[in-house]
C-alpha positions in Angstrom: -13.2 -6.3 27.7 -14.5 -2.9 28.9 -15.1 -0.1 26.4 -16.0 3.5 27.0 -18.1 5.4 24.3 -17.7 9.2 24.6 -20.3 10.5 22.2 -22.9 13.3 22.7 -25.2 12.1 19.9 -27.4 9.8 21.9 -28.9 7.9 18.9 -25.4 7.2 17.6 -23.9 6.3 21.0 -26.9 3.9 21.6 -26.3 2.3 18.2 -22.6 1.8 18.9 -23.3 0.4 22.3 -26.0 -2.0 21.0 -23.6 -3.3 18.3 -20.7 -3.7 20.7 -22.9 -5.4 23.3 -23.7 -8.0 20.7 -20.0 -8.5 20.2 -19.8 -9.4 23.9 -18.0 -6.2 25.0 -18.9 -4.5 28.3 -19.7 -0.9 27.3 -20.1 2.4 29.3 -21.2 5.7 27.8 -20.4 9.3 28.6 -22.4 12.0 26.8 -20.3 15.0 27.7 -16.8 16.2 28.7 -17.2 16.2 32.4 -18.7 12.7 32.7 -16.0 11.4 30.4 -13.2 12.9 32.6 -14.8 11.3 35.7 -14.9 7.9 34.0 -11.3 7.9 32.8 -10.2 8.9 36.3 -12.0 6.0 37.9 -11.7 3.1 35.5 -9.5 1.4 32.9 -10.7 0.5 29.5 -9.5 -1.7 26.7 -10.5 0.9 24.2 -12.1 4.4 24.3 -14.3 5.5 21.4 -13.9 9.3 21.5 -15.7 12.1 19.7 -13.7 15.3 19.3 -16.7 17.7 19.6 -18.4 17.4 23.0 -20.6 19.6 25.2 -18.5 21.6 27.7 -15.1 20.5 26.2 -13.0 18.8 23.6 -12.1 15.2 23.0 -8.6 16.4 22.3 -8.5 17.7 25.9 -9.5 14.2 27.1 -6.6 12.8 25.1 -4.3 15.2 26.8 -5.6 14.2 30.2 -5.1 10.5 29.4 -1.5 11.4 28.4 -0.9 13.4 31.6 -2.2 10.4 33.6 0.1 8.0 31.8 -2.9 5.9 30.8 -2.5 3.1 28.3 -6.2 2.8 27.3 -6.6 2.3 23.5 -8.3 5.4 21.8 -10.2 5.4 18.6 -11.3 9.0 17.6 -14.7 9.2 15.8 -15.6 12.6 14.5 -17.4 14.5 11.8 -14.4 16.7 11.5 -12.6 15.0 8.7 -9.8 17.5 8.2 -6.2 16.3 8.0 -5.3 18.7 10.8 -7.7 17.1 13.2 -6.5 13.6 12.3 -2.8 14.4 12.7 -3.4 16.3 15.9 -5.4 13.4 17.5 -2.8 10.8 16.4 0.1 12.9 17.6 -1.6 13.3 21.0 -1.8 9.6 21.5 -4.9 8.3 19.7 -4.4 4.8 18.2 -6.7 5.4 15.2 -9.2 7.9 13.6 -12.5 7.1 11.9 -14.5 9.8 10.2 -18.3 10.0 10.4 -20.4 8.6 8.9 -19.0 5.1 9.3 -20.3 1.5 9.2 -20.5 -0.2 12.6 -18.7 -3.2 11.2 -15.7 -1.0 10.3 -15.8 0.5 13.8 -15.8 -3.0 15.3 -12.8 -4.0 13.1 -10.8 -0.9 14.1 -11.5 -1.6 17.8 -10.5 -5.2 17.5 -7.2 -4.1 15.8 -6.5 -1.6 18.6 -7.1 -4.2 21.3 -4.9 -6.7 19.4 -2.0 -4.2 19.3 -2.5 -3.3 22.9 -2.8 -6.9 23.9 0.3 -8.2 22.1 2.4 -5.0 22.1 5.1 -4.9 19.5 5.2 -8.6 19.1 4.2 -9.9 15.7 3.3 -13.3 17.1 0.5 -14.8 19.2 1.8 -17.8 21.1 -0.6 -20.2 22.8 1.0 -23.4 24.0 2.2 -25.0 20.8 0.3 -22.6 18.5 2.2 -19.7 16.9 0.3 -17.2 14.8 2.4 -14.7 12.8 0.5 -11.5 12.5 2.7 -10.2 9.7 2.9 -13.3 7.6 -0.7 -14.2 8.5 0.3 -17.8 9.1 -0.3 -20.5 11.7 2.2 -23.1 13.0 1.4 -25.9 15.4 4.4 -27.8 16.8 6.5 -25.9 14.3 4.5 -27.3 11.4 2.8 -24.8 9.0 -1.0 -25.2 8.9 -2.6 -24.0 5.7 -5.6 -21.8 6.5 -8.0 -20.0 4.2 -8.2 -16.2 4.7 -11.5 -16.5 6.6 -10.1 -19.3 8.8 -7.1 -17.1 9.7 -9.3 -14.1 10.5 -11.6 -16.3 12.6 -8.7 -17.8 14.5 -7.1 -14.4 15.3 -10.5 -13.0 16.4 -11.1 -15.9 18.7 -7.6 -15.5 20.2 -8.0 -11.8 20.8 -11.2 -12.7 22.7 -9.9 -15.9 24.3 -12.0 -17.2 27.2 -14.9 -15.0 26.1 -18.0 -16.3 24.4 -18.3 -14.7 20.9 -21.8 -14.8 19.3 -22.4 -16.0 15.8 -23.6 -12.5 14.9 -20.3 -11.0 16.1 -18.3 -13.5 14.1 -20.4 -12.8 10.9 -19.9 -9.0 11.3 -16.2 -9.4 11.9 -15.5 -11.7 8.9 -17.9 -10.3 6.4 -18.8 -6.8 7.6 -21.5 -5.0 5.6 -21.4 -7.7 2.9 -22.7 -10.3 5.3 -26.0 -11.9 4.7 -27.5 -11.1 8.1 -30.2 -13.7 8.1 -31.2 -16.0 10.9 -29.3 -18.9 9.4 -25.6 -19.0 10.3 -24.8 -22.5 9.2 -21.9 -21.3 7.2 -20.2 -20.1 10.4 -20.4 -23.7 11.7 -18.6 -24.9 8.5 -15.7 -22.5 9.1 -15.5 -23.4 12.7 -15.6 -27.1 11.9 -12.8 -26.8 9.3 -10.6 -24.7 11.5 -11.0 -27.1 14.5 -10.3 -30.1 12.3 -7.1 -28.6 10.9 -5.8 -27.7 14.3 -6.7 -31.0 16.0 -5.3 -33.0 13.2 -2.0 -31.1 13.6 -1.8 -32.1 17.3 -3.5 -29.2 18.9 -6.0 -29.5 21.8 -9.5 -28.7 20.8 -9.6 -25.1 22.1 -12.7 -24.0 20.2 -15.8 -24.8 22.1 -19.4 -24.4 21.1 -21.5 -22.7 23.8 -25.1 -23.8 23.2 -27.5 -21.0 22.3 -24.7 -18.4 22.5 -21.7 -18.9 20.2 -18.1 -20.0 20.5 -15.3 -19.7 22.9 -11.5 -20.2 22.5 -10.7 -21.7 25.9 -7.1 -22.2 27.1 -6.2 -25.6 28.4 -6.4 -24.7 32.0 -9.8 -22.9 31.7 -11.9 -25.4 29.7 
């Protein structure tokens, strides 16, 4: 999934890019209004991280340009302007979400994942993969119409893997997504293996193919039947 970071603070944009690169996103950066306009005219993005205050222009003008082009890229505004007026204006102009600076990168990642989920599945409240049905409102999983009892972490893990199906997700990205800033970011991620193992066991025992594959030295991938 391709993301565009429009942020003139180079240290912040580099931090965001580094964090999202670890989550296996493909990121591009624009540091000013004109380079951002050039990129949105030439490419499509799963999500655009957009600062309102930019050299030579405004992020709100970029939002207006996206609207005029009938673009469907997801947009997350990040700005130090934390006024209600800015937030309402941005959302009314088509932004999907608004995050005030300063923010934790884990929260940024969660907001981006939520936007991509909504864009990927539209107004549907269900994710259907073969015999799997995930209800995003009820936060439940059914396999062959049989309810499967998942812990909250197992459910979040499954949805995260489904959003990123056929992409390798690193253990670090999984930790950040599930635990955020409360995570113990040590070199030992054995607890991730336990959650993966339990989720796979429940799904397979219910008659599901073993979709979740370990990619040695990298992480995990939810691979569809015809792509394993």
